[in-house]
C-alpha positions in Angstrom: 163.3 19.9 225.4 166.1 20.3 222.9 168.7 23.1 223.1 168.0 26.2 221.0 169.1 29.8 220.7 167.3 32.9 219.4 168.8 36.1 218.0 166.6 38.7 219.6 168.7 41.4 217.9 171.4 41.6 215.3 172.4 45.3 215.4 176.1 46.2 215.7 177.7 49.6 216.1 176.3 52.8 217.4 174.6 54.0 214.3 172.6 50.8 213.6 171.7 50.7 217.3 170.7 54.4 217.6 168.6 54.3 214.5 167.2 50.8 215.4 167.8 49.6 211.8 168.0 46.2 213.5 167.0 45.3 217.0 169.8 45.6 219.6 168.4 43.0 222.0 170.6 40.2 223.2 170.8 36.5 222.3 168.6 34.1 224.4 169.9 30.5 224.6 168.3 27.4 226.1 171.3 25.2 226.9 171.5 22.1 229.1 168.2 23.0 230.7 169.2 26.6 231.5 167.9 29.8 230.1 170.9 32.0 229.3 170.8 35.6 228.0 173.9 37.0 226.4 174.6 40.8 226.0 171.2 42.4 226.8 171.5 45.6 224.8 169.0 48.4 224.3 165.4 47.0 224.0 166.1 43.5 225.3 163.3 43.7 227.9 160.8 44.8 225.4 161.9 42.2 222.9 161.3 39.5 225.5 157.6 40.1 225.4 157.3 40.9 221.6 156.5 38.6 218.8 155.0 35.2 218.7 157.4 33.7 221.4 157.3 35.3 224.8 160.6 34.8 226.7 159.9 35.7 230.3 163.0 37.1 232.0 161.7 35.7 235.3 162.7 32.3 233.9 166.3 33.3 233.3 169.0 31.3 235.0 172.1 33.0 233.6 173.0 36.5 232.3 176.4 37.0 230.6 178.0 40.2 229.4 180.8 39.8 226.9 181.8 43.4 227.6 180.5 46.7 229.0 179.8 48.6 225.9 176.2 50.0 225.8 175.0 48.0 222.8 175.8 44.9 224.8 174.8 46.0 228.3 172.2 48.7 228.4 169.3 46.5 229.7 171.4 44.3 232.0 170.1 45.9 235.3 166.5 45.7 234.4 166.9 42.2 233.2 168.6 41.2 236.5 165.7 42.8 238.3 163.2 40.8 236.3 165.2 37.6 236.8 165.2 38.1 240.6 161.5 39.1 240.7 162.3 42.7 241.5 165.3 41.7 243.6 163.0 40.1 246.1 164.1 36.5 245.2 167.8 35.8 245.3 168.3 33.7 242.2 170.3 33.5 239.0 173.9 33.8 238.0 175.6 36.7 236.4 179.0 36.7 234.6 180.8 39.8 233.4 184.3 41.2 232.9 185.8 43.0 235.9 185.4 46.5 234.4 181.7 45.9 234.1 181.3 45.5 237.8 184.2 47.4 239.4 186.1 50.5 239.0 185.0 53.6 237.1 181.3 53.6 236.0 180.4 50.0 236.4 177.5 49.0 234.2 176.0 46.5 236.7 174.6 48.5 239.5 175.3 47.6 243.1 171.6 47.1 244.1 171.1 44.1 241.8 174.4 42.4 242.6 173.2 41.2 246.0 170.0 39.9 244.5 171.7 37.2 242.4 172.8 33.8 243.6 176.3 34.4 242.2 178.2 37.2 240.4 181.4 35.9 238.8 184.1 37.9 237.0 185.1 36.6 233.6 188.8 36.0 233.0 190.9 34.7 230.2 191.2 30.9 229.8 188.8 30.1 232.6 185.8 27.7 232.7 182.5 28.3 234.5 179.7 25.9 235.5 176.1 26.3 236.5 174.9 22.8 237.2 175.3 20.8 233.9 176.0 24.0 231.9 179.7 24.4 231.2 181.3 27.2 229.2 184.7 28.8 228.9 186.3 32.1 227.9 189.2 30.9 225.7 190.9 34.2 225.1 190.7 37.9 225.9 189.6 39.6 222.7 191.4 42.6 221.2 188.8 45.2 221.7 188.4 48.7 223.2 187.0 47.3 226.5 187.8 44.1 228.4 186.0 41.5 226.2 185.6 37.8 226.1 184.0 35.3 223.7 182.2 32.3 224.9 182.6 28.6 224.2 179.7 26.4 225.4 180.4 22.7 225.8 177.0 21.0 225.4 176.1 17.3 225.3 175.4 17.5 221.6 178.4 19.7 220.6 180.3 23.0 221.0 178.7 26.4 220.4 181.0 29.4 220.3 180.4 33.1 220.3 183.2 35.2 218.9 182.1 38.6 220.1 183.6 42.0 219.3 187.3 41.7 218.5 190.1 42.5 216.1 191.2 39.4 214.2 194.2 37.4 215.3 195.4 33.9 214.4 195.1 32.9 218.1 191.3 33.0 217.7 191.5 30.0 215.4 193.4 27.9 217.9 191.3 29.0 220.9 187.9 28.3 219.2 188.9 25.1 217.5 186.5 22.2 218.0 183.5 24.5 217.5 180.5 23.0 215.8 178.3 26.1 215.7 180.3 29.3 215.3 178.6 32.7 215.9 180.6 35.7 214.9 180.1 39.4 215.3 180.9 40.7 211.8 180.5 44.5 212.0 182.2 45.5 208.8 182.1 44.5 205.1 185.6 45.8 204.6 188.2 47.3 207.1 188.9 51.0 207.3 192.7 51.2 206.9 192.8 54.7 208.3 191.1 53.6 211.5 191.9 50.9 214.0 188.4 49.5 214.3 188.7 46.5 216.5 186.0 44.4 214.8 185.8 41.6 212.3 185.1 42.2 208.6 184.1 39.7 205.9 187.7 38.8 205.1 188.7 38.1 208.7 185.4 36.2 209.2 186.5 34.1 206.2 189.9 33.4 207.9 188.1 32.2 211.1 185.7 29.9 209.3 188.4 28.4 207.2 190.6 27.9 210.2 188.0 26.7 212.7 185.9 24.7 210.2 182.6 24.6 212.1 179.6 22.6 210.9 177.7 25.9 210.6 178.8 29.5 210.9 176.4 32.4 211.7 177.3 36.1 211.2 175.5 38.7 213.3 176.0 42.2 214.9 176.0 44.1 211.6 177.1 47.6 211.0 176.0 49.9 208.2 178.3 48.6 205.6 177.1 45.1 206.1 173.4 46.1 206.0 173.8 48.2 202.9 174.8 45.1 200.8 172.5 42.6 202.4 174.1 40.3 204.9 172.3 37.3 203.5 173.8 37.7 200.1 177.2 38.3 201.6 177.0 35.1 203.7 175.9 33.1 200.7 179.0 34.3 198.8 181.3 33.5 201.7 179.8 30.0 201.9 180.8 29.4 198.2 184.4 30.6 199.0 184.9 28.5 202.1 182.8 25.4 201.3 181.2 25.7 204.7 177.6 26.7 205.3 177.4 30.3 206.5 174.2 32.2 207.2 173.4 35.8 208.3 171.3 36.1 211.4 168.1 38.1 211.3 166.1 39.5 214.2 164.1 36.7 215.9 165.9 33.9 214.0 165.8 30.8 216.1 168.0 27.7 215.7 167.0 24.2 217.1 170.4 22.7 217.9 169.0 19.2 217.3 168.8 20.1 213.6 172.4 21.5 213.5 174.6 19.5 215.9 
């Protein structure tokens, strides 16, 4: 079976999530024979069993949180319970930043931690392996919680997720060599009066032009992006950069054999 990924949800920011203007479920990946779920936000469990393709969380091998914010982590405990068959079967691997599992108000509850085969804390510039699946966290992102993007090294190429972050030139260096680049682009334009630590269209353009992936995908949209149609904005950005850029939609699936 070829590698693939499915955007179960493409909502970003609290208002799009709270109004459910887009689904806020996570991203399901089938990489190197492993079922991987990234950032199971509100509604992820329901989305697993909705639509034409049922994705049974009992089949998950890996759950990853990029950071602890609710739109990325709300369903993590019920997903881990499902992965471990109600915590009765010790299986699966969970990866999350330290503040998601320790300290004040951890989002991963203690009763599910002992049910998994391993719980590993994400750190900057580290690599992680589950059998043949290899990924790294190239850089700590500049966000309001401890946050890491993901860089998966697959047999057919490199797939990177630049999750919530303020732009910096260091991102270009750390995510170089990426073939499929997935970016959380919350804003159409920055708000100069506010230090909102998210990407906008201009900084997304900088990343695409610097990293030069074979394909870039924008997701995790806020209200300003949805208002002007992310698909049209992505098409315009493609013309500017000369690199194919698309806007993810809920339930969009990519077969990596056709991309990488």
